C-alpha positions in Angstrom: -8.7 16.0 -13.9 -6.8 14.5 -16.9 -5.8 10.9 -16.4 -2.1 10.4 -17.0 -1.5 7.7 -19.6 0.6 4.8 -18.4 0.7 1.6 -20.5 1.3 -0.5 -17.4 -2.0 0.7 -16.0 -4.2 -0.1 -19.0 -6.8 -2.8 -18.4 -5.1 -5.4 -20.6 -1.8 -4.8 -18.9 -3.3 -5.1 -15.4 -5.1 -8.3 -16.4 -1.8 -9.7 -17.7 0.1 -8.7 -14.6 -2.3 -10.8 -12.5 -1.0 -13.9 -14.3 2.6 -13.1 -13.6 2.3 -12.8 -9.8 3.0 -16.0 -7.7 0.0 -17.8 -6.5 1.0 -17.1 -2.9 0.0 -13.4 -3.4 -3.1 -13.9 -5.5 -6.8 -14.6 -4.6 -6.6 -13.3 -1.1 -9.8 -13.7 1.1 -12.6 -11.4 0.2 -16.2 -11.5 1.5 -19.1 -9.4 2.9 -18.5 -8.9 6.7 -21.9 -8.7 8.4 -20.4 -7.3 11.7 -18.9 -4.3 9.9 -22.0 -4.0 7.7 -24.2 -3.5 10.8 -21.8 -0.9 12.1 -21.7 1.0 8.8 -25.4 0.7 8.0 -24.8 -1.0 4.6 -22.8 -3.9 3.0 -19.1 -3.9 3.7 -16.7 -6.1 1.7 -13.3 -6.8 3.2 -10.2 -7.8 1.2 -7.6 -9.4 3.4 -4.1 -8.9 2.0 -2.3 -10.5 5.0 -2.1 -14.2 4.3 1.0 -14.2 2.1 4.7 -14.5 2.5 5.2 -10.8 3.4 2.0 -10.3 5.3 0.9 -7.3 3.1 -0.3 -6.4 -0.4 3.1 -5.1 -1.3 4.3 -8.5 -2.5 2.2 -8.2 -5.7 3.8 -5.0 -7.2 7.3 -5.6 -5.9 7.4 -9.1 -7.5 6.5 -7.6 -10.9 8.9 -4.7 -10.6 11.9 -6.6 -9.4 11.5 -9.2 -12.2 11.0 -6.5 -14.8 14.2 -4.7 -13.7 16.1 -8.0 -13.8 14.8 -8.9 -17.2 15.8 -5.5 -18.5 19.3 -5.8 -17.0 18.9 -2.9 -14.7 19.6 -5.0 -11.7 21.7 -8.1 -11.6 24.9 -9.6 -10.2 27.0 -6.7 -9.0 24.2 -4.2 -9.2 21.8 -4.6 -6.4 18.4 -2.9 -6.0 18.2 -0.3 -3.2 15.0 1.0 -1.6 13.7 3.0 1.3 10.8 1.4 3.2 8.8 1.6 6.3 8.9 -2.2 6.1 6.3 -3.9 3.9 7.7 -2.6 0.6 11.2 -3.7 1.7 9.9 -7.1 2.5 8.4 -7.5 -0.9 11.5 -6.3 -2.7 13.7 -8.6 -0.6 11.4 -11.6 -1.2 11.4 -11.0 -5.0 15.2 -10.4 -5.1 15.9 -13.6 -3.2 13.9 -15.6 -5.7 16.2 -14.3 -8.4 19.4 -14.7 -6.4 20.0 -11.0 -6.4 21.1 -8.5 -3.7 18.7 -6.0 -2.2 19.6 -3.1 0.2 16.7 -1.7 2.3 17.0 1.6 4.0 14.7 2.2 7.0 14.5 4.8 9.7 15.8 4.2 13.2 12.3 3.8 14.6 11.1 1.3 12.0 9.0 -1.7 13.0 11.5 -4.4 14.1 9.2 -7.2 13.1 9.3 -6.0 9.5 13.0 -5.4 9.6 13.7 -8.9 10.8 11.6 -10.4 8.0 13.5 -8.3 5.5 16.8 -9.7 6.8 15.3 -13.2 6.8 14.7 -12.8 3.1 18.4 -12.1 2.6 18.4 -8.3 2.1 20.8 -6.0 3.9 19.1 -3.5 6.2 20.6 0.0 6.8 19.1 2.2 9.4 19.2 5.9 8.6 17.4 9.0 10.0 14.4 9.5 12.2 11.7 9.1 9.6 11.0 7.3 6.3 11.9 10.3 4.1 15.3 10.6 5.8 15.9 7.0 5.0 14.9 7.7 1.4 17.5 10.4 1.1 20.1 7.9 2.5 19.0 5.4 -0.2 19.4 8.0 -2.9 22.9 8.8 -1.7 23.8 5.1 -1.6 22.6 4.6 -5.1 24.7 7.5 -6.4 27.8 6.4 -4.7 27.6 2.6 -5.5 25.7 2.3 -8.7 22.9 0.4 -7.1 19.5 0.8 -8.8 17.2 3.0 -6.7 13.6 1.8 -6.7 11.2 4.3 -5.3 7.8 3.1 -4.1 5.0 5.1 -5.7 7.1 6.2 -8.7 6.7 3.2 -10.9 3.4 2.3 -12.7 4.4 -1.3 -12.6 4.2 -1.4 -8.8 0.8 0.2 -9.0 -0.3 -2.4 -11.6 0.6 -5.1 -9.1 -1.7 -3.5 -6.5 -4.4 -3.2 -9.2 -4.5 -7.0 -9.4 -6.3 -7.2 -6.1 -9.1 -5.0 -7.5 -9.3 -7.4 -10.5 -10.1 -10.2 -8.1 -12.9 -8.1 -6.5 -14.6 -7.1 -9.7 -14.3 -10.7 -11.1 -16.1 -11.9 -8.0 -18.8 -9.3 -8.5 -19.2 -10.4 -12.1 -19.7 -14.0 -10.9 -22.3 -12.8 -8.4 -20.0 -13.8 -5.4 -19.7 -10.2 -4.2 -21.8 -7.1 -4.6 -20.7 -4.5 -7.1 -18.7 -1.8 -5.2 -19.9 1.7 -4.7 -17.0 3.0 -2.5 -13.5 1.9 -1.9 -11.3 3.0 1.0 -7.5 2.7 0.7 -4.8 3.9 3.1 -2.3 6.1 1.3 1.4 6.2 2.0 3.4 6.7 -1.3 0.3 6.2 -3.4 0.9 3.0 -5.4 -2.1 1.1 -3.9 -4.7 3.8 -4.6 -3.3 4.5 -8.1 -3.5 0.8 -9.0 -6.9 0.2 -7.5 -8.2 3.4 -9.0 -6.9 2.6 -12.5 -8.7 -0.7 -12.6 -11.9 0.5 -11.1 -12.1 3.4 -13.6 -12.3 0.7 -16.2 -14.3 -2.0 -14.5 -16.7 0.0 -12.3 -16.6 3.6 -13.5 -19.1 4.8 -11.0 -17.2 3.5 -7.9 -16.0 6.1 -5.6 -12.2 5.7 -4.8 -11.2 7.4 -1.5 -7.7 7.6 0.0 -7.2 7.8 3.8 -4.4 9.3 5.8 -3.7 10.3 9.4 -4.0 13.9 10.4 -0.5 13.4 11.8 0.9 12.7 8.4 -1.2 14.6 5.8 1.3 15.4 3.0 -0.3 13.3 0.2 -3.8 14.5 1.1 -2.7 18.2 1.1 -0.8 17.6 -2.1 -3.7 15.9 -3.9 -6.0 18.7 -2.9 -3.6 21.4 -4.1 -2.5 19.6 -7.2 1.2 19.9 -6.4 3.6 18.3 -3.9 3.4 19.7 -0.4 6.0 18.5 2.2 5.2 18.6 5.9 7.7 19.4 8.6 7.0 16.1 10.3 5.0 12.9 9.8 4.0 11.6 13.2 1.5 8.8 12.7 2.1 5.6 14.6 0.7 3.8 11.5 4.0 3.6 9.6 2.4 2.6 6.3 0.8 6.0 5.9 3.6 8.0 7.6 4.8 10.0 4.6 6.3 13.5 4.9 7.6 14.1 1.3 5.2 13.2 -1.5 6.4 11.3 -4.6 5.5 13.7 -7.5 4.9 10.8 -10.0 2.4 9.2 -7.6 0.5 12.5 -7.4 0.4 12.6 -11.2 -0.9 9.1 -11.4 -3.6 9.7 -8.8 -5.1 12.5 -10.9 -8.4 11.3 -12.4 -8.2 8.0 -10.5 -8.9 9.2 -7.0 -12.2 10.8 -6.1 -11.4 12.1 -2.6 -8.8 12.1 0.2 -9.8 12.0 3.8 -7.8 12.8 7.0 -8.7 10.9 10.2 -7.3 11.3 13.7 -4.8 9.0 15.3 -7.4 8.0 17.9 -9.8 7.1 15.1 -7.2 4.9 13.4 -6.4 3.1 16.7 -10.1 2.5 17.4 -10.6 1.2 13.8 -7.6 -1.1 14.0 -9.0 -2.7 17.2 -12.5 -2.9 15.8 -11.4 -4.4 12.5 -9.1 -6.9 14.2 -12.0 -8.2 16.2 -14.5 -8.2 13.3 -12.3 -10.3 11.0 -10.2 -12.3 13.4 -6.9 -11.3 11.8 -4.2 -9.0 13.1 -4.5 -5.6 11.5 -1.8 -3.0 11.0 -2.5 0.6 11.8 -2.5 1.6 8.1 -5.1 -1.1 7.4 -7.2 0.4 10.3 -7.1 3.7 8.4 -9.2 2.2 5.7 -12.0 1.3 8.1 -11.7 4.7 9.9 -12.0 6.5 6.5 -15.2 4.6 5.7 -16.8 5.5 9.0 -15.8 9.2 8.6 -16.9 9.7 5.0 -20.1 11.7 4.6 -20.1 10.9 0.8 -20.0 7.1 1.3 -22.2 5.1 -1.0 -22.4 1.3 -0.7 -21.5 -1.4 -0.9 -18.1 -0.4 0.4 -14.7 -2.0 0.4 -12.3 -2.0 3.3 -8.7 -3.0 2.3 -6.9 -4.9 5.0 -3.5 -4.1 3.7 -1.1 -5.7 6.2 -0.7 -7.5 9.5 2.9 -6.8 10.5 2.3 -5.2 13.9 5.3 -4.2 15.9 5.8 -6.3 19.0 6.2 -3.2 21.3 3.2 -2.8 23.5 1.5 0.6 22.9 3.8 1.6 20.1 2.1 0.2 17.0 -0.7 -1.9 18.4 -4.2 -0.5 19.2 -5.0 -1.2 22.9 -7.3 -4.2 23.3 -9.9 -4.3 26.0 
């Protein structure tokens, strides 16, 4: 497939982006996990994007994007930024907007993770609940932007957001160049709106061209996988995964365009596999793991084309406090 040209995703731009992100989001833990390696039958590197103010990788790209919008005058006093989010993206936007003294409005569905919503409010953003899934909340955000003049920021649409995610891949390849980590052969990333895998894929195409970049979704929310395979957006009637970070029903067309040539495969795994992987990963690394992060490990275990060393991206730790809803059962 032809790779779409986005200046923000060129290697020099990604490298520069890494210097603009606050230290709190950079240089997250990364190491070879021997427990997971024994299970997988080959070296497994974990990258833990949970020890930061928003508890997820989203803080990298949202910081870059909100500051870029403010510098360009597209958001500011009297013109807030409006987003739809399952939680982590909204946290990142709220955190960045607060740093600039600007208003953010976050639309979420009525079943959204309350832990994430409370953190969004703590960062000063206004939360509006709308609809029964993320895509219904996105429609409400679009309507709000039309009616009020707020700037609508869509996760997955902007290359700058993907460039922020790409900076975590820079840290991995820099460590491999130093001899601190093995060179990666396969990377597994959960896919919601696609910004993460676009950014990681963009950097690895440059730094490790032979590395296999694989996206993982739940069988209960397969829209991005179906769309990537078909080469066009395919909506699904429902998106029923308990792992809210991969629970997308309506693909973002721009994300699909950016995935072309940067993603080698997309895998679907069962809800049971994600729950089991979430539990196993939590035990292996000693850090709370979201369902979406569990999808990364589930994808590695299910991939017949895996070649190592392999990367598991631990993308977030904001688990809902409702027993049995968003937490894998622990024995």
